[in-house]
C-alpha positions in Angstrom: 0.0 0.0 0.0 1.4 3.4 -1.0 0.7 6.3 1.3 3.2 8.8 0.0 2.3 12.0 -1.8 4.4 13.2 -4.7 4.1 16.9 -5.2 6.8 19.3 -3.9 6.3 23.0 -3.0 2.5 22.8 -3.1 -0.3 20.8 -1.5 -1.5 17.7 -3.2 -5.2 17.2 -3.9 -5.6 14.7 -1.1 -4.0 17.1 1.4 -6.0 20.3 0.4 -8.6 21.6 2.8 -12.3 21.0 1.9 -13.8 23.6 -0.5 -15.4 26.7 1.0 -13.2 26.4 4.1 -10.1 28.6 4.5 -6.8 26.8 4.7 -5.3 26.6 8.1 -2.0 28.4 8.2 0.7 26.3 9.8 3.2 27.8 12.3 6.4 29.2 10.9 9.5 27.0 11.3 12.1 28.8 13.4 14.6 26.3 14.8 16.5 23.7 12.8 18.7 20.8 13.6 21.0 19.2 11.0 22.2 15.6 11.1 24.9 14.6 8.6 24.7 10.8 8.3 27.6 8.6 7.3 30.4 6.8 9.1 32.8 8.1 6.5 32.2 11.6 7.8 33.7 10.5 11.2 37.1 9.8 9.5 39.8 12.2 8.5 39.2 11.4 4.8 35.8 13.1 4.4 34.5 16.5 5.5 30.9 17.4 6.1 30.3 20.3 3.7 26.5 19.7 3.4 25.8 21.2 6.8 27.4 24.4 5.9 25.3 24.8 2.7 22.1 23.8 4.4 22.8 26.3 7.2 23.3 29.1 4.8 20.0 28.3 2.9 18.0 28.0 6.1 19.4 31.2 7.6 18.3 33.0 4.4 14.8 32.0 5.3 15.1 33.2 8.8 15.5 29.8 10.4 18.1 29.5 13.1 20.3 26.3 13.2 20.5 25.4 16.8 22.1 21.9 16.5 24.5 20.1 14.1 25.6 16.5 14.5 27.6 14.0 12.5 26.2 10.5 13.0 27.6 7.2 11.7 25.6 4.5 10.0 24.3 3.0 13.2 20.6 2.5 13.8 20.8 3.0 17.6 23.1 6.1 17.4 21.0 7.7 14.6 17.8 7.0 16.5 19.1 8.7 19.6 20.5 11.6 17.6 17.2 12.1 15.7 15.1 12.1 18.8 17.4 14.6 20.5 17.2 16.8 17.3 13.4 16.6 17.2 13.2 17.7 20.8 15.3 20.7 20.1 14.0 21.9 16.7 10.8 22.1 14.7 12.8 21.4 11.5 15.1 18.4 11.3 17.2 18.0 8.2 19.1 14.8 7.6 21.6 14.4 4.7 22.9 11.0 3.8 22.0 7.4 4.4 19.5 7.1 1.6 21.4 4.7 -0.6 20.6 1.1 -1.4 23.0 -0.8 0.9 22.4 -2.3 4.4 24.2 0.6 6.1 21.8 3.2 4.6 19.4 3.3 7.5 18.1 6.9 7.5 14.6 6.1 6.1 14.1 3.1 8.5 15.2 5.1 11.6 13.1 8.1 10.9 10.0 6.0 10.0 10.4 4.0 13.2 11.0 7.0 15.4 7.9 8.7 14.1 5.7 5.6 14.3 5.2 5.4 10.5 4.9 2.3 8.3 7.4 2.0 5.5 6.1 0.9 2.1 7.6 0.6 -1.4 6.5 3.2 -4.0 6.2 1.3 -7.3 6.6 4.6 -9.3 10.0 5.2 -7.6 11.1 1.6 -8.3 10.3 2.0 -12.0 12.2 5.3 -12.2 15.3 3.7 -10.7 14.9 0.8 -13.1 14.7 3.1 -16.0 17.7 5.0 -14.8 19.8 1.9 -14.8 18.7 0.9 -18.3 19.3 4.4 -19.7 22.8 4.5 -18.4 23.6 1.1 -19.8 25.1 -0.1 -16.5 23.2 -3.4 -16.4 20.3 -5.0 -18.1 18.3 -5.2 -14.8 18.1 -3.1 -11.7 19.7 -4.9 -8.7 17.0 -5.8 -6.3 18.8 -4.1 -3.5 17.8 -0.7 -5.1 14.3 -1.3 -4.0 15.3 0.0 -0.6 15.5 3.5 -2.2 11.8 3.2 -3.1 10.7 2.7 0.5 8.6 5.7 1.6 7.3 6.4 5.2 3.6 6.8 5.6 2.4 10.3 4.7 5.7 11.4 3.2 6.1 13.7 0.2 8.7 12.3 -2.2 11.3 14.8 -3.5 12.5 13.9 -7.0 16.3 13.5 -7.4 17.3 14.8 -10.9 20.9 13.8 -10.4 20.8 10.4 -8.7 18.6 7.4 -7.8 17.8 8.3 -4.1 14.7 10.5 -3.8 14.4 12.8 -0.8 11.5 12.9 1.6 9.4 15.6 3.3 7.5 14.4 6.4 5.3 16.5 8.7 5.1 15.6 12.3 2.5 17.8 13.9 3.7 21.3 13.4 7.3 20.2 12.7 8.9 19.0 9.5 11.5 16.3 8.9 13.5 16.6 5.7 15.6 13.8 4.3 18.2 14.7 1.6 20.7 12.6 -0.3 24.4 12.8 0.9 26.3 13.6 -2.4 26.4 17.4 -2.6 25.7 17.4 -6.4 22.4 15.7 -5.6 21.6 17.4 -2.3 22.0 21.0 -3.4 19.5 21.2 -6.3 16.9 19.2 -4.3 17.3 21.6 -1.3 17.0 24.6 -3.6 13.6 23.3 -4.9 12.4 22.8 -1.3 13.7 26.2 -0.1 11.9 28.0 -2.9 8.7 26.0 -2.4 7.6 24.1 0.7 10.1 25.6 3.2 9.5 29.2 2.1 5.8 28.7 2.6 6.5 27.6 6.2 8.7 30.6 7.2 8.0 33.8 9.0 7.9 37.2 7.3 11.0 38.0 9.2 14.3 36.7 7.9 17.8 36.3 9.4 20.2 38.8 7.8 23.9 38.8 8.4 26.9 41.1 7.7 30.5 40.2 8.2 33.3 42.8 8.9 36.8 41.5 8.5 39.6 43.1 10.5 43.3 42.9 10.8 45.8 44.7 12.9 43.9 44.1 16.2 43.6 41.2 18.6 40.2 39.7 19.5 40.0 41.2 23.0 41.0 44.7 21.7 38.3 44.5 19.1 35.7 43.3 21.6 36.6 46.1 24.1 36.2 48.8 21.5 32.8 47.6 20.4 31.3 47.0 23.8 29.3 50.3 23.8 27.7 49.3 20.5 26.9 45.8 21.8 25.0 47.2 24.8 23.0 49.6 22.6 22.2 46.9 20.0 21.0 44.4 22.6 18.3 47.0 23.8 17.2 47.9 20.3 13.9 46.8 18.7 14.5 44.5 16.9 17.7 43.5 18.7 21.0 43.1 16.8 23.3 40.3 17.7 27.1 40.6 17.4 29.7 37.8 17.5 33.5 38.0 17.2 35.4 35.2 15.6 39.2 35.0 15.7 40.9 33.5 12.7 44.6 33.2 11.7 45.8 36.8 10.9 42.4 38.4 11.2 39.2 39.0 13.3 35.7 38.7 12.0 32.7 40.6 13.5 29.4 38.9 12.6 26.3 41.1 12.9 22.8 39.5 12.5 19.2 40.5 12.9 15.8 38.9 12.5 13.4 41.4 10.8 11.6 41.9 7.5 14.2 41.8 4.7 14.3 45.5 3.7 14.3 46.7 7.3 16.9 44.2 8.4 19.2 45.2 5.5 18.9 48.9 6.2 19.5 48.5 10.0 22.5 46.2 9.5 24.0 48.5 6.9 23.8 51.3 9.4 25.4 49.1 12.1 28.2 48.2 9.7 29.0 51.9 9.2 29.1 52.5 12.9 31.3 49.5 13.5 33.8 50.6 10.9 33.8 54.1 12.3 35.0 52.6 15.7 37.6 50.2 14.1 38.9 52.6 11.5 41.5 51.4 9.0 41.7 48.0 10.7 38.4 47.0 9.1 39.4 45.9 5.5 36.2 44.2 4.2 32.5 44.6 4.7 31.4 42.7 1.6 33.0 39.3 2.0 36.1 40.0 0.1 39.4 38.4 1.2 42.4 40.6 1.9 44.1 39.5 -1.3 41.1 40.6 -3.4 40.9 43.9 -1.5 44.6 44.6 -2.4 44.0 43.5 -6.0 41.0 45.9 -6.3 43.1 48.8 -5.0 45.9 48.1 -7.5 43.4 48.0 -10.3 41.7 51.2 -9.2 45.0 53.1 -9.0 46.4 51.4 -12.2 49.4 50.0 -10.3 51.3 46.8 -10.8 53.1 44.9 -8.0 56.2 42.7 -7.8 57.2 40.6 -4.8 60.4 39.4 -3.3 59.8 36.5 -0.8 62.1 34.7 1.5 60.4 32.9 4.4 56.9 32.9 2.8 58.3 30.9 -0.1 55.9 32.1 -2.7 52.7 32.0 -0.5 52.2 35.8 -0.9 52.4 35.6 -4.6 50.1 32.5 -4.6 47.4 34.3 -2.6 47.5 37.3 -4.9 47.3 35.2 -8.0 44.5 33.0 -6.7 42.2 36.0 -7.5 40.8 35.8 -11.1 42.2 38.6 -13.2 45.3 39.1 -11.1 47.4 39.2 -14.3 46.4 42.8 -14.6 48.5 43.8 -11.7 50.9 41.0 -10.6 54.0 41.5 -12.7 56.9 39.6 -11.2 57.9 37.4 -8.3 61.2 36.1 -6.9 61.8 33.7 -4.1 65.1 34.7 -2.7 65.5 32.2 0.1 69.3 32.3 0.6 71.5 35.4 1.2 73.2 34.7 -2.2 69.8 34.9 -3.9 69.0 38.2 -2.1 72.3 39.7 -3.3 72.4 38.1 -6.8 68.7 38.3 -7.8 67.7 41.5 -6.0 70.8 43.5 -5.6 70.8 43.5 -1.8 74.2 44.6 -0.5 76.2 41.9 1.3 77.4 44.6 3.7 73.8 45.4 4.6 73.1 41.8 5.4 76.3 41.5 7.4 75.5 44.7 9.4 71.7 44.1 10.1 71.1 40.5 9.4 69.0 38.9 6.7 65.9 39.3 8.9 65.7 43.1 9.3 63.7 46.0 8.1 66.8 47.3 6.2 67.1 44.1 4.1 63.3 43.8 3.6 63.4 47.4 2.2 66.3 46.6 0.0 64.5 43.5 -1.3 61.3 45.6 -2.0 63.4 48.3 -3.8 65.3 45.6 -5.8 62.2 43.8 -7.1 60.4 47.0 -7.9 63.3 48.3 -10.0 63.9 44.9 -11.6 60.2 44.5 -12.7 59.6 48.2 -13.4 56.4 48.4 -11.4 54.8 50.8 -9.1 54.8 48.7 -5.9 57.5 46.5 -4.6 57.2 44.1 -1.5 59.9 42.4 0.4 59.4 39.7 3.1 62.2 38.0 5.1 61.9 36.1 8.3 62.4 33.0 10.4 59.5 30.6 10.0 61.0 27.8 12.2 61.2 25.5 13.8 64.9 26.2 13.8 67.0 29.3 13.0 65.9 31.6 15.8 68.0 33.4 18.3 67.4 35.3 21.6 67.4 38.6 19.6 65.4 37.2 16.7 63.3 34.3 17.8 61.3 32.0 15.5 58.4 33.9 14.1 60.4 37.1 13.5 59.5 38.5 10.1 60.5 41.8 8.5 58.2 43.2 5.8 58.5 46.2 3.6 56.4 47.8 0.8 57.6 50.7 -1.4 56.3 52.9 -4.1 57.7 56.0 -5.7 55.9 58.2 -3.1 55.8 56.1 0.1 57.7 53.5 2.1 56.4 51.2 4.8 58.3 48.6 6.8 57.8 46.7 10.1 59.2 43.8 12.1 56.6 41.3 13.4 56.7 38.5 16.0 54.2 35.8 14.9 53.2 32.9 17.1 52.6 29.4 16.0 54.2 26.7 13.9 56.0 27.1 10.5 52.8 27.2 8.4 51.1 29.5 10.7 54.0 31.9 10.7 54.1 31.9 6.9 50.4 32.6 6.6 50.5 35.4 9.1 53.5 36.9 7.3 51.6 36.9 4.0 48.6 38.4 5.7 50.7 41.2 7.2 52.4 41.9 3.9 49.0 42.2 2.1 47.8 44.5 4.9 50.9 46.7 4.7 50.2 47.2 0.9 46.5 47.8 1.6 47.2 50.5 4.1 49.7 52.1 1.8 47.3 52.2 -1.1 44.1 53.1 0.8 42.8 56.6 0.1 
């Protein structure tokens, strides 16, 4: 017996209210839990990227994600996780575990937890059979694929245009349970259809809108202290505005969010961004999602300047970050990795006497490297980076993490010695970040 309905984003005829009676509006979905299902996601070889995409799509509808879990292909573990998620949220989204093998248990677990029967949908079976024939994989569908045609009582089937496993939409009282396939190329278009249809119909007029301000040149506590007066004001506002600070390597991010009608939320958040930047000054380098390397690239394009780079301890990382930006050939002209002192003197014209007097890791040598690469490449901006990335090579005067950075143009010169914490890769990244920021500040109006 088949009890599933097959239409997505609208009510089917059997579920429509009787004629001459107004439809009952269901409560808006506000809190979501996401379960990423698959034992492979509990290993170092696979990363759960689905949850990030699902979170982004739900937030755009004003739905808060209050819980995320990765659960292996174990019936008892998944049952416990699903029940916990259902208690916490009125929308539970599961991705993965919809395949044909014995370890794909998501359908069975959800049906059992909700007290629903599980029946084969012949139409799905025929679709899977036709898919096998069309691809020429085999003359007959393996019987094991019938598992993918099993549908819980009362579920709406979500067609899968890129795979054999359909998704499922189940209503449990005022709550919704959404089952999506695990492969991202199958999950994303299916979720997009649901977001534009059934989910959007179950959301509030208010949406959750976010802004991200990226900062460098400050530590987390310093940023938080400067913004405390704004936090207190925003908490008392109507509607309230939430602020979160996240520390990342070489930068700080301030996340501002608000739940309100779309136009009002956008205007209020834009005003909050302006006030935040006014407090943080030049340390705020991005309010529109751009990474630091893109910000620097845009400044070079705006001012019709080209850049050349002389790198020692960063080993080409600075050049790599700049050239990761599409269109960077307009402004990146030349790069030299001068790792040894001989390379600094032979390739960049740094004086051996300068190195002997101040050491290879010094502002003087970084400036000479920047001048040398700028002259050699005939560009407007030259950058020099030299330092001790570790784990060896440090001294009491210049410990591991010491990096000298310089940027020069015809009109200006900037240089500084930094002391970066962390292991070798962390020191290299922070050095590249500081070098980009030095150029940004030099070129900013």
